[in-house]
MARBA-3410 file (N, C-alpha, C, O; in Angstrom, 1 decimal):
121
0.9,-1.2,0.1,-0.1,-0.2,0.2,1.0,0.9,0.0,2.2,0.8,0.3 ~ 0.4,1.9,-0.6,1.0,3.4,-0.8,0.9,4.6,0.1,-0.3,4.8,0.1 ~ 1.4,5.3,0.8,0.8,6.4,1.8,0.8,7.4,0.6,0.8,7.1,-0.6 ~ 0.7,8.8,1.2,0.4,10.0,0.5,1.5,10.6,0.2,1.5,11.3,-0.9 ~ 2.7,10.4,1.1,3.6,11.2,0.8,4.8,10.2,0.1,6.0,10.4,0.3
4.1,9.0,-0.6,4.8,8.0,-1.7,5.6,7.2,-0.9,6.6,6.7,-1.5 ~ 5.6,6.9,0.4,6.8,6.1,1.1,5.5,4.7,1.3,4.2,4.9,1.3 ~ 6.1,3.7,1.4,5.0,2.6,1.5,5.0,1.9,2.8,6.0,1.6,3.5 ~ 3.3,1.4,3.3,3.2,1.9,4.4,3.6,0.2,4.6,3.5,-0.5,3.6 ~ 4.0,-0.4,6.0,4.1,-1.8,5.9,3.0,-2.8,6.2,2.0,-2.4,6.8
3.2,-4.1,5.7,2.3,-4.9,5.4,2.3,-5.8,6.5,1.7,-6.8,6.4 ~ 2.7,-5.4,7.6,2.9,-6.4,8.9,3.4,-5.6,10.1,4.1,-4.6,10.0 ~ 3.0,-6.5,11.2,3.3,-6.1,12.4,4.5,-5.4,12.7,4.8,-4.3,13.1 ~ 5.5,-6.9,12.1,6.8,-7.1,12.1,7.4,-5.6,11.5,8.0,-4.7,12.2 ~ 7.0,-5.5,10.1,7.4,-4.1,9.5,7.0,-2.8,10.1,7.8,-1.8,9.9
5.9,-2.6,10.7,5.7,-1.9,11.1,6.7,-1.2,12.6,7.2,-0.1,12.9 ~ 6.7,-2.6,13.1,7.9,-2.4,14.6,9.2,-1.7,14.1,9.6,-0.6,14.5 ~ 9.6,-2.4,13.1,10.9,-1.9,12.3,11.0,-0.5,11.9,12.1,0.1,11.8 ~ 9.8,0.1,11.7,9.8,1.2,10.9,10.0,2.1,12.3,11.0,2.8,12.6 ~ 8.7,1.9,13.1,9.0,2.7,14.4,10.4,2.6,14.9,10.8,3.7,15.2
11.2,1.7,15.1,12.3,1.7,15.9,13.5,2.6,14.7,14.4,3.1,15.3 ~ 13.4,2.7,13.3,13.7,3.5,12.6,13.9,5.1,12.6,14.8,5.8,12.1 ~ 12.7,5.4,13.2,12.4,6.6,13.4,12.7,7.1,15.1,12.5,8.2,15.6 ~ 13.2,6.2,15.6,14.1,6.4,17.3,13.0,6.5,18.1,13.0,7.4,18.9 ~ 11.8,5.8,17.9,11.1,5.3,19.0,11.0,4.0,19.9,10.9,2.9,19.4
11.2,4.2,20.9,11.6,2.6,21.6,10.6,1.5,21.7,9.5,1.8,22.2 ~ 10.7,0.4,21.4,9.8,-0.8,21.3,10.2,-1.9,22.1,11.4,-2.0,22.0 ~ 9.7,-2.7,22.9,9.7,-3.6,23.1,10.5,-4.3,23.1,10.1,-5.4,22.7 ~ 12.0,-4.5,23.6,13.2,-5.1,23.1,12.8,-6.8,23.5,13.7,-7.6,23.3 ~ 11.5,-7.4,24.1,11.4,-8.5,24.3,10.4,-9.3,22.9,10.1,-10.5,22.7
10.3,-8.1,22.2,9.4,-8.6,21.1,9.9,-9.8,20.1,11.1,-9.8,19.8 ~ 9.1,-10.6,19.7,9.9,-11.6,18.6,9.1,-12.1,17.5,7.8,-12.3,17.7 ~ 9.5,-12.4,16.7,8.5,-12.8,15.6,8.8,-14.0,15.5,10.0,-14.3,15.3 ~ 7.9,-15.0,15.5,8.2,-16.7,15.9,7.3,-16.8,14.5,6.3,-16.1,14.3 ~ 7.7,-17.8,13.7,7.1,-18.1,12.8,6.3,-19.8,12.8,5.5,-20.2,11.9
6.6,-20.5,13.9,6.1,-21.9,13.8,5.3,-21.6,15.4,5.6,-20.7,16.2 ~ 4.3,-22.7,15.6,4.0,-22.8,16.9,4.8,-23.1,17.9,4.6,-22.9,19.1 ~ 6.0,-23.9,17.3,7.1,-24.2,18.6,7.5,-23.4,18.8,7.5,-23.1,20.0 ~ 8.3,-22.2,17.9,8.6,-20.7,18.1,8.1,-20.4,19.1,8.7,-20.4,20.2 ~ 6.7,-20.1,19.1,6.2,-19.2,20.3,6.2,-20.3,21.1,6.6,-19.8,22.1
6.0,-21.5,21.3,6.1,-22.5,23.1,7.6,-22.3,23.5,8.1,-22.6,24.6 ~ 8.4,-21.7,22.5,10.1,-21.9,23.1,10.1,-20.2,23.7,10.3,-20.0,24.9 ~ 9.8,-19.3,22.8,10.0,-18.2,23.6,8.8,-18.1,25.2,9.3,-17.9,26.3 ~ 7.7,-18.4,25.1,7.2,-18.7,26.3,8.0,-19.2,27.6,8.3,-18.8,28.7 ~ 8.2,-20.0,27.1,9.0,-21.0,27.9,10.3,-20.2,28.4,10.6,-20.1,29.6
11.1,-19.6,27.4,12.5,-18.7,27.7,12.0,-17.8,28.4,12.7,-17.4,29.3 ~ 10.7,-17.0,28.3,10.1,-15.8,29.2,9.7,-15.9,30.5,9.9,-14.9,31.3 ~ 9.0,-17.2,30.8,8.8,-17.7,31.9,10.2,-18.0,32.7,10.4,-17.4,33.7 ~ 11.1,-18.9,32.3,12.0,-19.0,33.2,13.0,-17.6,33.4,13.7,-17.4,34.4 ~ 12.7,-16.9,32.5,13.5,-15.6,33.1,13.0,-14.4,33.4,13.7,-13.3,33.3
11.6,-14.5,33.8,10.7,-13.1,33.9,10.9,-12.6,35.1,10.5,-11.5,35.4 ~ 11.6,-13.4,35.9,12.5,-12.3,37.2,13.5,-11.7,37.0,13.9,-11.0,37.9 ~ 14.1,-11.8,36.0,15.1,-10.8,35.2,14.4,-10.1,34.6,15.3,-9.2,34.4 ~ 13.2,-9.7,34.0,12.7,-8.1,33.5,12.5,-7.7,34.4,12.1,-8.2,35.4 ~ 12.7,-6.2,34.2,12.7,-5.1,35.1,11.3,-4.3,35.4,11.1,-3.3,36.1
10.2,-5.0,34.7,9.1,-4.7,35.2,8.1,-6.1,35.0,8.3,-6.9,34.1 ~ 7.2,-6.3,35.9,6.3,-7.2,35.9,5.5,-7.8,34.8,4.8,-6.9,34.3 ~ 5.3,-9.0,34.3,4.8,-9.6,33.1,4.3,-10.6,33.9,4.7,-11.1,34.9 ~ 3.0,-10.8,32.8,2.2,-11.9,33.6,1.9,-12.9,31.9,1.1,-13.8,31.8 ~ 2.8,-12.6,30.9,2.7,-13.6,29.8,2.8,-12.8,28.8,3.2,-11.6,28.7
2.3,-13.9,27.8,2.9,-13.2,26.3,2.0,-12.9,25.5,0.9,-13.5,25.7 ~ 1.9,-12.1,24.4,0.6,-12.0,23.5,0.8,-12.0,22.1,1.3,-11.2,21.5 ~ 0.2,-13.2,21.6,0.4,-13.9,20.1,-0.6,-13.0,19.3,-1.8,-12.9,19.5 ~ 0.3,-12.4,18.2,-0.5,-12.0,17.3,-0.7,-12.0,15.7,0.5,-11.6,15.4 ~ -1.0,-12.1,15.0,-0.9,-12.5,13.5,-0.3,-11.3,12.9,-0.7,-10.2,12.9
0.8,-11.6,12.3,1.8,-10.6,11.4,1.1,-10.1,10.7,1.0,-8.9,10.9 ~ 0.5,-10.4,9.9,0.0,-9.8,8.3,-1.0,-8.9,8.7,-1.8,-9.4,9.5 ~ -1.1,-7.7,8.4,-2.6,-6.8,8.9,-3.6,-7.3,7.9,-4.8,-7.4,8.3 ~ -3.2,-7.7,6.7,-4.6,-8.3,5.9,-4.9,-9.5,6.5,-6.1,-9.8,6.3 ~ -4.4,-10.4,7.2,-5.0,-11.2,8.0,-5.7,-10.8,9.1,-6.9,-11.2,9.4
-5.0,-9.9,9.9,-5.7,-9.4,11.0,-7.2,-8.5,10.4,-8.2,-8.3,11.1 ~ -7.0,-8.2,9.4,-8.1,-7.6,8.8,-9.3,-8.4,8.5,-10.4,-8.0,8.8 ~ -8.8,-9.6,8.0,-9.7,-10.6,7.8,-10.1,-11.1,9.1,-11.3,-10.8,9.4 ~ -9.5,-11.8,9.9,-10.1,-12.0,11.4,-11.0,-11.4,12.1,-12.0,-12.0,12.7 ~ -10.7,-10.1,12.0,-11.6,-8.9,12.9,-11.6,-9.2,13.7,-11.0,-10.2,14.0
-12.7,-8.1,14.9,-12.4,-8.0,16.3,-13.6,-8.7,16.5,-14.6,-8.9,15.7 ~ -13.5,-9.1,18.1,-14.7,-9.5,19.2,-15.3,-7.8,19.8,-14.7,-6.8,19.5 ~ -16.4,-7.9,20.5,-16.8,-7.0,20.9,-15.9,-5.9,22.1,-16.2,-4.8,22.5 ~ -14.4,-7.0,22.6,-13.4,-6.4,23.1,-12.3,-6.9,22.9,-11.4,-6.8,23.7 ~ -12.0,-7.4,21.8,-10.9,-7.7,21.5,-10.6,-8.5,20.4,-11.3,-9.5,20.1
-9.6,-8.1,19.8,-9.5,-8.5,18.3,-8.9,-10.2,18.0,-8.3,-10.6,18.9 ~ -9.1,-10.9,17.0,-9.7,-12.1,16.7,-8.1,-12.8,16.3,-7.9,-14.0,16.2 ~ -7.3,-11.9,16.2,-5.7,-11.9,15.7,-4.9,-11.8,16.9,-3.6,-11.8,16.8 ~ -5.4,-11.6,17.9,-4.4,-11.7,18.8,-4.7,-12.2,20.3,-5.6,-11.7,21.0 ~ -4.1,-13.2,20.9,-4.3,-13.8,22.3,-3.5,-14.0,23.0,-2.5,-14.5,22.6
-3.7,-13.6,24.3,-2.8,-13.5,25.5,-2.6,-15.1,26.0,-3.5,-15.9,26.1 ~ -1.5,-15.4,26.1,-0.8,-16.8,27.0,-0.4,-16.2,27.8,0.7,-15.7,27.8 ~ -1.2,-16.3,28.9,-0.4,-16.6,30.5,0.3,-17.2,31.2,0.5,-18.4,31.2 ~ 0.8,-16.5,32.0,2.0,-17.5,32.9,1.0,-17.9,34.1,0.0,-17.3,34.4 ~ 1.6,-19.0,34.6,1.2,-19.3,36.1,1.1,-18.4,37.1,2.1,-17.6,37.1
0.3,-18.2,37.9,0.6,-17.0,38.9,1.6,-17.4,40.0,1.7,-18.6,40.4 ~ 2.2,-16.7,40.4,3.6,-16.3,41.0,3.0,-17.1,42.5,1.8,-17.0,42.7 ~ 3.5,-17.6,43.2,3.2,-18.3,44.3,4.1,-17.9,45.6,5.3,-18.3,45.5 ~ 3.9,-17.1,46.9,5.0,-17.1,48.1,4.3,-17.3,49.4,3.2,-16.7,49.5 ~ 4.7,-18.0,50.2,4.5,-18.3,51.4,4.3,-16.8,52.2,5.1,-15.8,52.0
3.2,-16.7,52.9,3.1,-15.5,54.0,2.6,-15.9,55.4,2.5,-17.1,55.7 ~ 2.4,-15.0,56.2,1.8,-15.5,57.5,0.3,-14.6,57.7,0.1,-13.4,57.3 ~ -0.4,-15.2,58.2,-1.6,-14.3,58.6,-1.9,-13.4,59.9,-2.6,-13.9,60.8 ~ -1.4,-12.2,59.9,-1.6,-11.4,60.9,-2.9,-11.3,61.9,-2.8,-11.2,63.1 ~ -4.0,-11.4,61.0,-5.2,-11.7,61.8,-6.0,-11.4,60.6,-5.6,-11.2,59.5
-7.3,-11.3,61.0,-8.8,-11.6,60.2,-9.5,-10.6,60.8,-9.8,-10.5,62.0 ~ -9.8,-9.9,59.8,-11.0,-8.4,60.1,-12.4,-8.9,59.6,-12.5,-9.9,58.9 ~ -13.2,-8.2,60.1,-14.5,-8.4,59.9,-15.1,-7.3,59.3,-15.6,-6.6,60.2 ~ -15.2,-6.7,57.4,-15.8,-6.0,57.2,-17.6,-6.1,56.9,-18.1,-7.1,56.4 ~ -18.3,-4.9,57.4,-19.5,-5.5,57.3,-19.9,-4.4,55.8,-19.7,-3.2,55.8
-20.6,-5.1,54.8,-20.9,-4.4,53.4,-22.1,-3.6,53.4,-22.7,-3.6,54.5 ~ -22.5,-3.0,52.6,-23.6,-1.9,52.7,-24.8,-2.6,53.0,-25.8,-2.1,53.6 ~ -24.7,-4.1,52.3,-26.2,-4.7,52.8,-26.1,-5.5,54.4,-27.1,-6.2,54.7 ~ -25.2,-5.2,55.0,-25.1,-5.7,56.1,-24.3,-7.2,56.4,-24.1,-7.8,57.4 ~ -24.1,-7.5,54.8,-23.1,-9.0,54.8,-21.6,-8.9,56.0,-20.9,-8.0,56.2
-21.5,-9.8,56.3,-20.3,-10.0,57.3,-19.2,-10.8,56.3,-19.5,-11.8,55.7 ~ -18.0,-10.0,56.1,-17.1,-10.6,55.3,-15.6,-10.5,55.7,-14.9,-9.5,55.6 ~ -15.2,-12.2,56.2,-13.8,-11.9,56.7,-13.0,-11.5,55.6,-13.2,-11.6,54.4 ~ -11.7,-10.9,56.3,-10.6,-10.5,55.4,-9.6,-10.7,55.9,-9.5,-10.3,57.0 ~ -8.6,-11.3,55.4,-7.3,-11.4,56.0,-6.2,-10.1,56.0,-6.1,-9.2,55.2
-5.7,-10.4,56.8,-4.6,-9.0,56.6,-2.9,-10.1,56.6,-2.6,-11.0,57.4 ~ -2.5,-9.7,56.0,-1.0,-10.6,55.4,0.0,-9.8,55.8,0.0,-8.6,56.0 ~ 1.0,-10.6,55.9,2.5,-10.0,56.1,2.9,-9.9,54.8,2.8,-10.8,53.9 ~ 3.3,-8.8,54.5,3.7,-8.2,53.0,5.0,-9.5,52.0,5.6,-10.3,52.8 ~ 5.1,-9.5,51.3,5.9,-10.4,50.6,6.4,-9.7,49.2,5.7,-8.9,48.5
7.5,-10.1,48.9,8.2,-9.6,47.6,8.0,-10.5,46.6,8.4,-10.3,45.5
END
């Protein structure tokens, strides 16, 4: 596709990310183009093992169809695109101690026990 200024518009997500980087805009260095389902699974496993080394919290990966024509053909649901799906990591679990149990009274008068926990990192 040709833009108004004569430049060629990217045909895929990966081409768009390359163009954005070329313009000097930072993108996530963890992005990876995977060609097969096995590539995706290997990337997922790699990030799962190394997630504690990432300088921000991550809870999984997002798998997207690369080509924009495929994305358009797949369409969108009411809340999300059909061409992208999140593959979440298992929740991180830590042990802690219960410091106490408080009872909260809801607006309808229902009593709800709420645990106060020792903070964990």
